[in-house]
N, C-alpha and C positions, 0 to 999 in steps of 0.2 A: 291713689289711695291717699286720704290724707295725713301727713305726718303726724305721726304719735306722741311726739316730744312738744310740737307747737300747737295741737289740738289741746293737750293739757295746758298749756300756758294761754289759750284763747285767740293766738296769732294766726293771722291769714298765711296760708301756704298754697303753692302749686299742687295739683290732683295729677294723677299719670293720666284718669279716665273719669269724665262726669258721669259715666254711667256706672261705674263702681266706687265710687268716693263713698270713702267712710270715717265717720266723725266717732273717735272713740276718746271719752272723759278719761284722762288717766292724772295719777297725782303725779306732783315734781319728781325729777330725776333725784337718786337717792343722795345722799351727802355722807361726807366723812362719821357723822354721828349716827345714823341711820344703819340700821340692819343689815348683814351684808348679803347681796341677793343668793338664790339657790337654797339648798337646804340649813335651815338654820343650826347652828351649833347645838349640838345636843341630842340631833336626831341623827339615825343611822340610815334610815329609809333613803332608798331613789326615788325621785318621784319624775313620772313620766307623763306628762301632759297628753292625750290623744285629742288630735284636734285636726279638723279642716273645716272649711267655711260651708263648703258643700254639705247638703243633705244627702242621707240616702246610700252614703259611700262606706258605711261600715263600722263607724268608729263604737257606736254601744255594744255591737257585736264582737269586736277586737276586742274590747276593753273586760268584757264580761269570760271570752274563752282564752284569751292571753292570762287574765288574772287566775282562770282555775288553771290552765296549763302550766303557770310558774309555782302556783299551792302545789301541784301534783307534782313536781319536782324538788318539792321541800324548801322553798322560799313561804313567807307569811306575807302576804299581800291584803291591801286595803284600798277597794276602789272608792274612789269619791264620784259622787253623782253630782254633775254641776248643770246638767241638762233641765229645765224645769217639766219637759213631758217625762221624766222618772223611768224611761224605758230600761235604764240600766237595773233600777234598783227592782220595777216590776219583772223583767226578765232571768233574776235571781231570787224569785218568789215571795218577794219583800210586801206584805199586804201595806193597803196606803193605812188603815187603820192604825196600825202597827211604828209607824213612823211617827212616834211622840216629836223626837228632836231631827230637824231636817239640816240640809249642808245650809238653806236659809237662815235660818236660827245660829247658825255658826258665823254666817258671812255679816250679819246686821249685830254680831258682838253678844246675842242673848244666851248661848250656850256654848262649853268646848266642844272641840272636835269629839271626843273623847265620850261624851254624852249621845252624840248622834249617831255614834257605830251601832251596827246590830251584826251577827252572826248568820252566815247563810248554811245551806247545806253541806256545801264544800268544805271540808276539813282546811283549816290555815287561810281560810278567803272571809273578807267580812267587808261591808259595806255603810257608806255614810250615804242614806239615800236621799232622794230630791223631792221636793213636791213644786205644786204650781205657785206656791208663794215667791219662789225663787225668779218668777218672771218679772217682780215689783222690784227687784235689790237695788237696781240702778238709780231707780227714785229715792231709796233712802239712804244709801250709802253713795250717791254721785258727787255731793260737795263735799264729803270728806277728804282731809289731805292723804289719809293712808287709804284711799281706797282701792287703788291695783295691789296692794298688799295683804289684803283682809284675810286671804287665804293662807299665803305663804305665815303670816303669823299664827294663824290657827294649827300650822303643822308643830310650831315650835316646840308645845309638850307633847307630840304626840307619843314617843319614845319615853317620855321622863317618869322613870318609876315603876315601869313594865317589868313584866317577871319574867326571869330566865326562860328565853324559848319564847316570850310573845312579844316581842318586840317586831314591828315591821320592818319588813325590808324590801318591800316595793310598794309606792304608793302610785295606783294608775288614775289618771283624773278624766273623765268622761266630760268633754266639753261639749256646749251647745252646737247647732249647726250655724254659728254666726261669728263674726269678729267684733264682737260684743265684749262689755267689762269681766262678764264670766270667763270668758276665753281668754282675756288679759290677765285677770288674776291667775288662772292657771300655769301661764307662761311665766308671769313672773316669779310663785312659786316653784316652776319646774327646774330640773336638771337637765331636760331632755324633751324634745316635740316625738311623739312618734304620729306620722302620716299614714292613714289609708286611704287608700287611693283606688277608687274603681275605676276597672278597665273600659272606660268610654271615652269618647271624642272627647271632649272638653275636659278632660283631666288635668292636661297640663296647663290650662288656662286658668283654674281654680289654683292648680300648686303655685303657680308665680304668684300671685296674690298673697297667697299666703308666708311665701319664702319672704316677701317683703315687709308684712308684719312682724315675723320673727326677729327680721333683721334690725326694726326697729327698737323692737321690745328689748333686743340684747343692747342696742346704743343709749336707751334712757332706764332700763327698770331692772333688768338682770343679764350683766354683763356675759356670767357662765352661760347661759342658754345657749345650747346646740341641738342639730337634728338628728336624735338617733338611728333614725331611719324610716324609709317608705315602704308600707307594706302593701303590695297592689291585690286588690280584692275581687271577689265575683266575677274570676278570671273563667272564662268559656272557652273553650279549645275549639268548639265547633264554629265560633265565631272568627274570621279572618282578622276584624275590626279590633280586638282584646289582642293578639298577637301583636300587632302594629304599634298600640299603645305601652307592650311591655316593653318592645324594642325602642321606641321613643323616649319613653322614662328612664330607662337604663342608660339611654344616649345623654341623655341629660343631666340625671343627677350621678351617675356613676356607681362608686361602692357605698353610697349612702340607701341601695335598693337593697332591701332584703333580699337572698334566693329564695325564700318559700313566698311562694304565691298561692294566697287563699282561694279555691275554686269556688264558683257557685254550685251548691250542695242544698238538695230539698230538706235534710236533716238539719241544717244550718239554720233554716229558716222556720222550720216548724219548731224548734229548743225553746224560743222565747215564748209560745201561746201554754206551755205547759211547767215555765218559771224554772227551767233549769236550761244551765251551760249545754253547748251540744256535748261537751267531753262529758257528760253525765248522759244526757239523753241516748246518745249513741256512740261508742269511744271508738269503736271500727268504721265506722264513716270516714269518707276521706276529707270531710273538714275538720272532723277532730284529728286525723294527723297531722292536717297541715297546721293547728295552731300549735300542737306539741311541737312539732319541728320551728316552729316561730318562737316558740319559748326559749327551745335551745338555741335559736340563733341569738337571741336579745341577750341572753347572760353569756354567749361567747362574749359579744361586744363590749359588754359590762367590763368583762376581762381585760380585753384589749384596750378597752380607756383608761383602765386601773393602771394598766402596766406601763402606757404611754404616760 
């Protein structure tokens, strides 16, 4: 993979693999006069980017249902849809005709984040929706010096003047299935990365590439960025390969892997077509129970991080 810092400066750098080389145009490394990485002062929300450059691993499903589960246990949650496909927005029942402002408008500076936020049918859960316009955002801001910090800067006023009880405590950023400028914006703005990992043969190969990118972002854009955890998804107990992948990932990543495993479940697959999280569609199914356990585990890790 191409070194992120050098790609921002236009330098030639060695590549780990020609087949997986990625050139990501980023802003220069922040200096003493720039805003501090991570959460901007004045915002209280914890920002978790849900990222994996592989498609079909359950990023959007995890964003929707983890957000719903966190809201169900009392948190106030905002989902930021950074995928041009807009599946998180559709999966929460947001009609495309109602998306007057989207994350595209936020990133190009045409609207503040608060203007793009829409309520969902789930209490305490809101979303900043996406549109297909987002696919062209790199062409519009790719030459700007602050191109990697657009999302972080948009979070600056998120909780400013929020009424008591209306300040967001968690922001979940649903990233696209690629390591492009949108994903880098999410990493530059996040406190931590949550990685959904499908229980399949090539899971560890994709994880290695993502971890290299996280390390490069940490070195150049956001020194406070951490891996919050890895959640294993689409687990099928009938498949021996799934069990082997679980064992391999736990051996490779240790305590970074959540205890909770999200199983393959038809109700989880059906829920988005009704514009509902699975916890609303069928609270008692095994998928819903798994996401509630994951939310509890995320909160527990947050307590450990703060205590440490």
